[in-house]
C-alpha positions in Angstrom: -0.2 0.0 0.1 2.9 2.4 1.0 4.7 1.5 -2.7 1.3 2.2 -4.5 0.7 5.8 -2.5 4.3 6.5 -3.4 3.4 5.4 -7.0 0.6 7.4 -7.1 1.9 10.8 -5.4 4.7 10.5 -8.1 2.4 10.2 -11.1 0.3 13.0 -9.7 3.6 15.5 -9.7 4.4 14.1 -13.2 0.9 15.0 -14.2 0.9 18.1 -12.6 4.6 19.1 -14.3 3.3 17.8 -17.5 0.0 20.2 -17.1 2.2 23.2 -16.2 4.5 22.6 -19.3 1.6 22.0 -21.8 0.0 25.3 -20.1 3.6 26.8 -20.9 3.9 25.5 -24.0 0.4 26.8 -25.4 1.3 30.3 -24.9 4.6 29.9 -26.8 3.6 32.6 -29.2 2.9 35.2 -26.2 6.3 33.8 -24.7 8.0 34.8 -28.0 6.5 38.0 -28.3 7.6 38.8 -24.8 11.0 37.9 -25.7 10.8 39.9 -29.2 9.5 42.7 -27.0 12.7 42.5 -24.4 15.1 41.9 -27.3 13.7 45.2 -29.1 14.1 47.4 -25.9 17.6 46.0 -25.7 18.5 46.9 -29.2 17.2 50.4 -28.2 19.0 50.5 -24.9 22.1 49.6 -26.7 21.5 52.0 -29.5 20.6 55.0 -27.2 23.2 54.2 -24.2 26.8 55.3 -25.3 29.5 53.0 -24.4 31.6 53.5 -21.5 35.5 52.7 -21.0 37.2 51.4 -17.7 41.0 52.1 -17.0 42.7 50.7 -14.0 45.3 52.0 -12.0 47.6 49.0 -10.1 49.2 50.0 -6.9 51.1 47.6 -4.2 50.0 48.8 -0.8 52.0 48.0 2.5 50.0 49.0 5.2 52.5 47.7 7.8 55.1 49.9 6.9 55.9 52.4 10.0 56.0 56.0 9.1 56.9 59.0 11.5 53.1 58.7 12.3 53.8 55.2 14.3 56.9 56.9 16.5 54.9 57.6 19.4 53.5 54.2 19.8 57.0 52.6 19.1 58.7 54.4 21.7 55.9 53.8 24.3 54.7 50.6 23.5 57.6 48.9 22.5 57.2 46.1 19.9 53.7 45.1 19.5 54.1 43.1 16.4 51.9 40.3 17.6 49.0 42.8 17.6 49.1 44.1 14.4 45.9 44.0 12.5 45.7 41.0 9.9 47.0 42.4 6.1 43.3 41.9 4.8 41.9 44.1 7.0 44.7 46.6 6.8 44.1 46.6 3.0 40.6 47.0 3.5 41.2 50.1 5.5 43.3 51.6 2.8 40.6 51.0 0.0 38.4 52.9 2.1 41.1 55.8 2.2 41.6 55.4 -1.4 37.6 56.1 -1.8 37.2 58.6 1.3 35.8 62.1 0.5 39.2 63.9 0.8 40.7 61.9 -1.8 37.8 62.3 -4.2 37.8 66.0 -3.5 41.4 66.4 -4.4 40.9 64.5 -7.7 37.9 66.8 -8.4 39.6 70.0 -7.7 43.0 68.5 -9.5 41.0 67.6 -12.9 38.4 70.8 -12.6 35.6 68.1 -12.7 33.3 70.8 -11.5 33.3 72.1 -15.2 32.6 68.7 -16.8 28.9 68.2 -18.0 29.7 64.5 -17.0 29.7 65.5 -13.2 28.1 68.6 -13.2 25.1 69.3 -15.6 24.7 72.9 -14.9 28.3 73.6 -16.4 27.2 72.4 -19.9 23.8 75.2 -19.8 21.2 72.6 -19.3 19.4 75.0 -17.1 19.0 78.8 -16.9 21.8 81.0 -15.8 19.7 82.3 -12.8 21.3 81.5 -9.5 17.9 80.0 -8.4 17.6 77.8 -10.9 21.0 76.5 -10.8 20.5 76.0 -7.0 17.3 73.7 -8.4 19.7 71.9 -10.4 22.2 70.9 -7.3 19.2 70.1 -5.2 18.1 67.5 -7.8 21.9 66.2 -7.7 22.1 66.0 -3.8 19.1 64.3 -3.5 15.9 65.5 -4.9 15.3 68.4 -2.5 12.5 70.9 -4.3 13.4 74.1 -2.6 15.7 76.5 -4.1 19.1 77.4 -3.2 20.0 80.9 -3.6 23.1 81.3 -1.0 26.3 81.1 -3.3 28.0 79.1 -0.6 25.2 76.7 -0.2 25.2 76.2 -4.2 29.2 76.1 -4.0 29.0 73.1 -1.2 26.2 71.7 -2.9 27.9 71.6 -6.3 31.1 69.7 -4.5 29.0 67.4 -2.7 27.2 66.7 -6.1 30.8 66.2 -8.0 32.0 64.1 -5.6 29.2 61.7 -5.2 29.1 61.5 -9.0 32.7 60.6 -9.3 32.3 57.9 -6.6 29.4 56.2 -8.8 32.5 55.7 -11.5 35.0 54.4 -9.3 35.5 51.0 -7.8 38.9 49.6 -5.7 39.5 46.0 -5.3 42.1 43.9 -3.8 43.7 41.1 -5.9 43.6 37.5 -4.1 45.9 37.2 -1.3 48.3 40.3 -2.2 49.2 43.4 -1.4 48.1 45.0 -5.1 45.2 47.0 -5.1 43.2 48.2 -8.6 41.6 51.3 -8.9 39.3 51.8 -11.7 37.1 54.7 -13.4 34.6 53.7 -16.0 33.3 56.7 -18.1 31.9 57.5 -21.4 35.5 59.2 -22.1 38.5 56.9 -22.4 41.0 59.8 -21.7 39.1 61.0 -19.1 38.6 57.4 -17.3 42.3 57.1 -17.4 43.3 60.6 -16.0 40.9 60.0 -12.7 42.2 56.5 -12.2 46.0 57.9 -12.1 44.9 60.9 -10.4 43.0 58.8 -7.7 46.1 57.0 -7.1 48.2 60.1 -6.9 45.8 61.7 -4.5 45.5 58.7 -2.5 49.3 58.6 -2.1 49.8 62.5 -1.6 47.2 62.6 1.0 49.2 59.7 2.5 52.3 61.5 2.5 50.6 64.6 3.8 49.3 62.4 6.7 52.7 61.3 7.2 54.3 64.6 7.5 51.7 66.2 9.7 52.1 63.2 12.0 55.5 63.4 11.8 55.2 67.2 13.0 53.3 65.6 15.7 55.6 63.5 17.1 58.3 66.3 16.9 56.6 68.3 19.4 55.8 65.5 21.3 59.3 64.3 21.6 60.4 67.9 22.4 57.8 68.4 25.1 58.9 64.9 26.6 62.5 65.5 26.3 62.0 68.4 28.5 60.2 66.5 30.8 62.8 63.7 31.1 65.6 66.7 31.3 63.5 68.0 34.5 62.9 64.3 35.8 66.8 63.7 35.5 67.8 66.9 37.3 65.4 66.1 40.0 66.7 62.8 40.2 70.3 63.7 40.7 69.3 66.5 43.1 67.5 64.1 45.2 70.3 61.6 45.4 72.8 64.2 46.3 70.4 65.7 48.9 70.2 62.4 50.5 73.8 61.9 50.6 74.2 65.0 52.4 71.9 64.5 54.7 73.1 61.0 55.6 76.6 61.8 55.4 79.7 59.9 54.4 78.8 56.3 54.3 81.9 53.8 54.7 81.9 50.5 53.6 84.3 49.6 56.1 82.4 51.3 59.0 79.8 49.0 58.4 81.7 46.0 58.4 83.6 46.7 61.3 80.2 47.3 63.1 79.1 44.3 62.0 81.7 42.5 63.3 82.1 44.0 66.8 78.2 43.1 67.1 79.1 39.4 66.5 81.5 39.7 69.5 79.1 41.3 71.6 76.8 38.7 70.9 79.3 35.9 71.6 80.4 37.5 74.9 77.0 37.9 75.5 76.2 34.2 75.4 78.9 33.5 77.5 78.1 35.8 80.2 74.7 34.5 80.2 76.1 30.4 80.5 78.6 32.0 83.7 75.1 33.6 85.4 73.5 30.3 85.0 76.3 28.3 86.5 76.6 31.0 89.8 72.5 30.9 90.1 73.0 27.1 90.3 76.1 27.4 93.0 74.1 29.8 94.8 71.2 27.6 95.1 73.1 24.8 96.6 74.8 26.9 99.1 78.2 24.9 98.6 80.3 27.7 97.1 81.5 30.7 99.3 80.9 34.1 98.0 78.5 32.9 94.9 76.2 35.4 95.6 78.4 38.3 94.9 79.9 37.0 91.8 76.0 36.4 90.5 75.3 40.2 91.1 78.4 41.2 89.1 77.6 38.7 86.5 74.0 40.1 86.1 75.6 43.2 85.6 77.8 42.5 83.0 74.9 40.9 81.2 72.9 44.0 81.2 75.9 45.9 80.0 76.2 44.0 76.8 72.7 43.7 76.2 72.6 47.3 75.8 75.7 47.5 73.9 74.4 44.8 71.4 71.1 47.0 71.2 72.9 50.2 70.5 75.5 48.7 67.8 72.5 46.9 66.0 70.4 50.2 65.9 73.5 52.0 64.4 73.9 49.1 62.1 70.4 49.2 61.2 70.5 52.9 60.4 74.0 52.7 58.2 72.3 49.8 55.9 69.0 51.9 55.3 70.8 54.9 54.2 73.0 52.9 51.8 69.9 50.9 50.2 68.2 54.7 50.0 71.2 56.0 48.1 71.2 52.7 45.9 67.6 53.2 45.0 68.3 56.9 44.1 71.1 56.1 41.9 69.1 53.6 40.3 66.3 55.9 39.6 68.5 58.8 38.6 70.2 56.6 36.1 67.1 55.0 34.4 66.0 58.6 33.6 68.8 59.2 32.1 68.8 56.4 29.8 65.2 57.4 28.7 66.3 60.8 28.3 69.4 59.8 26.4 67.0 57.8 24.1 64.6 60.6 23.4 67.2 62.5 22.6 69.1 60.3 20.1 65.7 59.6 18.6 65.1 63.7 18.0 68.2 63.9 16.3 67.3 61.5 13.8 64.3 63.1 13.3 65.8 66.3 12.7 68.0 64.7 10.4 65.1 63.3 8.2 62.8 66.3 9.0 61.6 66.4 5.4 61.8 62.6 4.4 58.5 60.5 4.3 57.7 56.7 3.0 54.4 56.5 1.4 52.7 53.0 2.1 51.8 52.9 -1.6 53.5 53.3 -5.1 51.9 52.8 -8.4 53.0 49.9 -10.3 51.2 50.2 -13.4 49.3 53.7 -14.6 46.0 53.6 -16.4 46.3 54.0 -20.1 43.3 54.9 -22.0 41.2 51.7 -23.2 41.0 51.0 -26.5 37.9 49.0 -26.3 34.3 49.8 -24.3 33.8 47.7 -21.1 30.2 48.2 -21.5 27.8 47.9 -22.0 28.0 44.4 -23.2 25.8 43.8 -26.3 25.8 39.7 -25.7 25.2 39.8 -21.8 22.6 42.6 -22.6 20.7 40.3 -25.3 21.1 37.2 -22.8 19.7 39.2 -20.3 16.7 40.3 -22.3 15.9 36.9 -23.4 15.7 35.6 -20.0 13.8 38.5 -19.0 11.3 38.5 -22.0 11.0 34.7 -21.1 10.3 35.1 -17.7 7.8 37.7 -18.4 6.4 35.8 -21.2 5.9 32.4 -18.7 4.3 34.7 -15.9 1.9 36.4 -18.4 1.0 32.7 -19.6 0.2 31.7 -16.4 -1.4 34.5 -15.3 -3.7 34.7 -18.4 -4.4 30.7 -17.6 -5.3 31.6 -14.0 -7.6 34.0 -15.1 -9.1 32.1 -17.7 -13.0 30.9 -17.3 -13.3 28.5 -20.3 -12.2 25.5 -21.6 -9.3 25.1 -24.2 -8.4 21.7 -24.1 -10.1 18.4 -23.7 -7.5 17.4 -21.3 -8.5 20.6 -19.2 -12.0 19.6 -19.3 -11.6 15.7 -18.6 -9.4 16.5 -15.7 -11.6 19.2 -14.0 -15.1 17.0 -14.2 -13.9 13.6 -14.4 -16.1 13.1 -17.6 -14.5 11.9 -20.7 -14.6 13.9 -23.9 -15.8 11.4 -26.9 -15.4 13.6 -29.6 -13.2 17.1 -30.7 -15.5 18.8 -33.6 -13.4 21.6 -35.5 -14.7 24.5 -36.1 -15.5 25.2 -40.0 -15.2 28.8 -40.3 -16.5 28.7 -44.3 -19.8 27.2 -43.2 -21.9 28.9 -40.9 -25.4 27.6 -41.9 -26.3 24.3 -40.4 -28.0 22.8 -43.3 -24.5 23.6 -45.4 -22.5 22.2 -42.3 -24.8 18.8 -42.5 -24.4 18.7 -46.0 -20.4 19.0 -45.9 -20.4 15.7 -44.0 -21.6 13.9 -47.6 -19.7 16.5 -50.1 -16.2 16.3 -47.7 -16.2 12.8 -45.9 -12.4 13.1 -45.8 -12.5 16.3 -43.8 -11.3 17.1 -40.1 -15.2 18.0 -39.4 -16.5 14.4 -40.9 -13.9 12.2 -39.6 -14.7 14.0 -35.8 -18.7 12.9 -36.5 -17.9 9.2 -37.9 -15.9 9.0 -34.4 -18.2 10.2 -32.4 -21.0 8.0 -33.9 -18.5 5.0 -33.6 -17.8 5.7 -29.5 -22.0 6.3 -29.6 -22.3 2.5 -30.7 -19.4 1.0 -29.2 -20.8 2.1 -25.7 -23.3 -0.7 -25.9 -22.0 -4.2 -26.5 -25.5 -5.6 -27.2 -25.8 -3.3 -29.9 -29.4 -2.8 -29.4 -31.8 0.7 -30.2 -29.5 3.7 -29.0 -31.4 6.4 -27.2 -29.3 9.7 -27.0 -30.1 13.1 -25.4 -27.8 16.1 -26.4 -27.8 19.0 -24.1 -25.7 22.1 -23.1 -24.7 24.3 -20.2 -25.5 27.2 -22.7 -27.6 28.3 -25.6 -25.8 28.8 -28.9 -22.8 26.2 -28.1 -23.9 24.1 -31.5 -26.1 21.5 -29.9 -28.8 21.4 -32.2 -26.4 21.3 -35.5 -24.7 18.4 -33.8 -27.6 16.7 -33.4 -28.3 17.0 -37.0 -24.9 16.0 -38.2 -24.9 13.0 -35.5 -28.2 11.7 -37.1 -26.8 12.2 -40.6 -23.9 10.2 -39.9 -26.2 7.5 -38.0 -28.2 7.4 -41.4 -25.4 7.4 -43.7 -24.2 4.3 -41.9 -27.3 2.4 -42.6 -29.1 2.8 -39.0 -32.4 3.5 -38.5 -32.2 7.1 -37.1 -34.9 9.7 -35.6 -34.0 12.9 -34.7 -36.5 14.6 -32.1 -36.6 18.2 -31.7 -37.2 18.4 -27.8 -36.1 21.9 -27.7 -40.2 23.1 -26.8 -38.9 27.0 -26.7 -36.5 27.5 -29.3 -37.3 24.6 -31.8 -34.0 25.4 -33.8 -34.2 22.3 -35.7 -37.9 22.8 -36.9 -36.6 26.0 -38.0 -33.4 25.1 -39.7 -35.0 22.3 -41.7 -38.3 24.5 -42.5 -40.6 21.7 -41.4 -44.0 22.5 -41.7 -47.4 20.3 -40.2 -50.1 20.0 -38.0 -48.7 17.0 -35.5 -45.4 18.1 -33.3 -44.0 16.7 -30.4 -46.5 18.9 -28.2 -49.2 17.4 -29.7 -48.0 13.9 -29.1 -47.1 14.6 -25.9 -50.0 16.8 -24.7 -53.2 15.6 -26.8 -51.9 12.0 -27.5 -51.5 12.4 -31.3 -50.0 9.5 -32.8 -46.4 9.2 -33.4 -46.3 8.2 -37.1 -48.0 11.6 -37.9 -45.6 13.4 -35.8 -42.8 11.9 -37.7 -41.8 13.6 -40.7 -38.8 13.0 -43.4 -36.5 15.7 -44.9 -35.7 14.7 -48.3 -32.2 16.7 -48.4 -30.6 14.6 -45.6 -33.0 11.4 -45.8 -33.7 12.4 -42.1 -36.8 11.2 -39.9 -37.6 14.0 -37.3 -40.2 14.7 -34.5 -40.7 18.5 -35.2 -41.7 20.8 -32.4 -43.8 24.3 -32.0 -45.2 23.7 -35.3 -48.7 24.7 -33.4 -47.1 27.3 -31.7 -48.2 26.2 -28.0 -45.9 25.5 -25.4 -46.8 24.4 -22.1 -44.0 23.9 -19.6 -45.9 20.8 -18.3 -45.4 19.3 -21.4 -42.2 17.2 -20.7 -43.1 15.3 -17.6 -41.7 11.8 -16.7 -44.5 9.8 -17.2 -45.0 11.0 -21.0 -41.4 11.2 -22.0 -41.0 7.3 -20.6 -43.7 6.3 -23.0 -42.8 8.1 -25.9 -39.1 6.6 -25.9 -40.6 3.0 -25.3 -42.7 3.7 -28.2 -39.8 4.6 -30.3 -37.1 2.5 -29.2 -37.8 -0.8 -31.0 -38.5 1.3 -34.2 -34.8 2.8 -34.5 -31.6 2.1 -34.2 -30.9 5.4 -33.2 -33.1 8.0 -31.4 -31.7 11.4 -31.2 -33.0 14.0 -28.4 -31.9 17.6 -29.1 -32.7 18.9 -25.7 -32.8 22.4 -24.5 -29.6 23.7 -22.5 -29.9 22.4 -18.9 -29.4 25.8 -17.1 -32.2 27.5 -18.0 -35.1 24.8 -18.1 -35.0 21.3 -16.5 -36.5 19.6 -19.4 -33.4 18.1 -20.6 -33.0 16.2 -17.2 -36.3 14.9 -17.3 -35.7 13.6 -20.8 -32.0 12.3 -20.1 -33.3 9.9 -17.0 -35.1 7.8 -19.6 -32.0 7.9 -22.4 -29.2 5.4 -22.6 -26.7 8.3 -23.2 -26.7 11.7 -22.2 -24.1 13.8 -24.1 -23.1 17.2 -23.3 -21.5 20.1 -25.6 -18.8 22.2 -24.3 -18.1 25.0 -26.7 -14.2 25.8 -27.2 -13.3 28.6 -25.8 -16.6 29.9 -24.9 -18.3 27.7 -22.4 -17.6 28.6 -18.7 -16.7 27.0 -16.0 -19.1 27.8 -13.4 -22.3 27.3 -15.9 -20.9 23.9 -16.6 -20.6 22.8 -13.0 -24.0 24.3 -12.5 -25.4 21.8 -15.2 -23.5 18.9 -14.0 -24.7 19.6 -10.6 -28.4 19.9 -11.9 -28.1 16.7 -13.9 -26.6 14.9 -10.8 -29.6 16.5 -8.7 -31.9 14.3 -10.9 -29.9 11.1 -11.0 -28.4 11.6 -14.3 -24.9 10.7 -15.4 -23.3 12.5 -18.4 -21.7 9.8 -20.5 -19.0 12.2 -22.3 -18.8 15.8 -23.6 -18.6 16.9 -27.1 -16.1 19.2 -27.7 -17.3 21.6 -30.1 -16.1 24.4 -32.5 -12.6 23.6 -31.6 -9.3 25.2 -33.0 -7.3 22.1 -33.6 -4.2 24.2 -33.9 -4.7 25.8 -30.8 -6.2 22.8 -28.7 -3.3 20.8 -29.7 -0.6 23.1 -28.9 -2.7 23.2 -25.3 -2.1 19.4 -25.0 1.5 19.4 -26.1 0.6 17.9 -29.5 2.0 19.1 -32.8 -1.0 19.4 -34.9 1.2 18.9 -38.2 1.9 15.5 -37.5 -1.8 14.2 -38.2 -3.2 17.0 -40.3 -1.9 15.8 -43.5 -4.7 12.8 -43.1 -7.4 15.3 -44.0 -8.2 16.4 -47.3 -7.6 20.1 -47.9 -11.3 21.3 -46.9 -12.6 24.1 -45.6 -11.3 25.9 -42.3 -12.7 25.0 -38.8 -15.9 26.1 -37.5 -19.3 24.7 -36.5 -22.7 25.5 -36.3 -24.1 27.4 -33.4 
């Protein structure tokens, strides 16, 4: 089941694509017309649009090169190569600088572009010479403002901005892939001017870079002078602080510190010996065995106290000397550091003075622009190809839009697809035969024509529909009037008679009686007399000698009762006629205005509905089918009438010429109404 569902879904998709393709193919003339129109517009565009020329200047840019502008960062930050921007990012910055307003203004001034009509239309006298009108032109160039400028300074500023923007629109700057090469190009109708602008842009960019370097160098010099002055004062302060401290602390001798250190060590050892002696004397006094121990103990204690005081005094003197020595070293180091920095800046200042007027640009021209010999646009081939593509797209969209808005049927395939009812015959339009009698006679005089073949095909379909081969009772109806129903009923009846079938044609359109009028039948008994007054059927049947048709006419008496066609009488009439004829054709009225066709169709073996090519509306046909279904009548098939075979075959994706040769050279398409 899953496989079947997948196959069905794929088939539906293929059908939809096929249907879409047929719709597009059917509108190929409109598509070709759209393409032709687009090509015509493209040709006019190419004729009216002057050629433009592109001139290129090539530069090599080294954005990583340090100029004097980078001096301050180099002196203060040290080596920061790891923090440098990527080359692509740096080059992108340089491209932005090359296209900046400053560079463009320098170029415009150098080439006097404000006097060139390509960049300033007012210079060519396109407007009046009054200040107000000239201001209006500038206003248009700078954004479409409607107010008029009268201030000369405003006009000058607006003109400059307009010229710069116009110049910017002609330029392009791009980096060659993975390289430091930059291409600056200008595209203009004048090849000489294009080359001048490209070269001037490059020179202006380099000049601006040099000016910026010079200004940065001057700024660096001022900063160096200020910094050197500050450093010089800092060196002086450091040395003054060192000398002042030396005076304050006095002369510090390393030998004195060493001697004091040794003296302190001796005192500490002596103090340890004195402590040990005191402890022994305290033990002797405690035992009472030593005479005079108490006096010796007092002496030992006094000695220990004296030694402790000496140690404390010597330690304090040693600490003071050591601290003073450390402070001197610190002040000396600070003074030395300040002097080194001062000398470094002083040396850099000397180098800068030596190279005061020397700057290194970041870029240099490696290939100056030359006036191009061939135009770069508009490309004729690309323009024509774009026109073909655009025309094709517009044409396809127009065809699809037309198809979506179309409310009539132009293909048997779409008729069958939308209704689910088969089309039994395509009857062509025969334009040279307007009269129904002439069209019916056409079956006899031109048996090999498209129309004759289509009617014979319909006749064969009708008889093959019943395997038993018994009498066939057929109701012909339509959804709207004037769709050719009566004419086709006559043609089908004649085809049946010509094939040797006993055929009866019944004019069941009690209100219009088109068949009776076409054949010019006169008499006293008609279908109304049979159904309403119980007249004899054989008295109502008349024979037309021209086509050898037996016909039951209508409206001979001028009576038309809405109750004439009722279920019981129609059943009786058909039962009486069924055994007498091989083919009985009821020409019923359209189903939309009246229900007579539905009542008659209930008792017929087959109900055929005419659909007029390019005329029957979808809504009317749908309403007719709903009405018949409400009466339990199934439409057996459609007769697609008055078909333009060429157009219909085109809608179906069929080549008409492949089978048209089988028909004889007969009058062109039209069918009766």
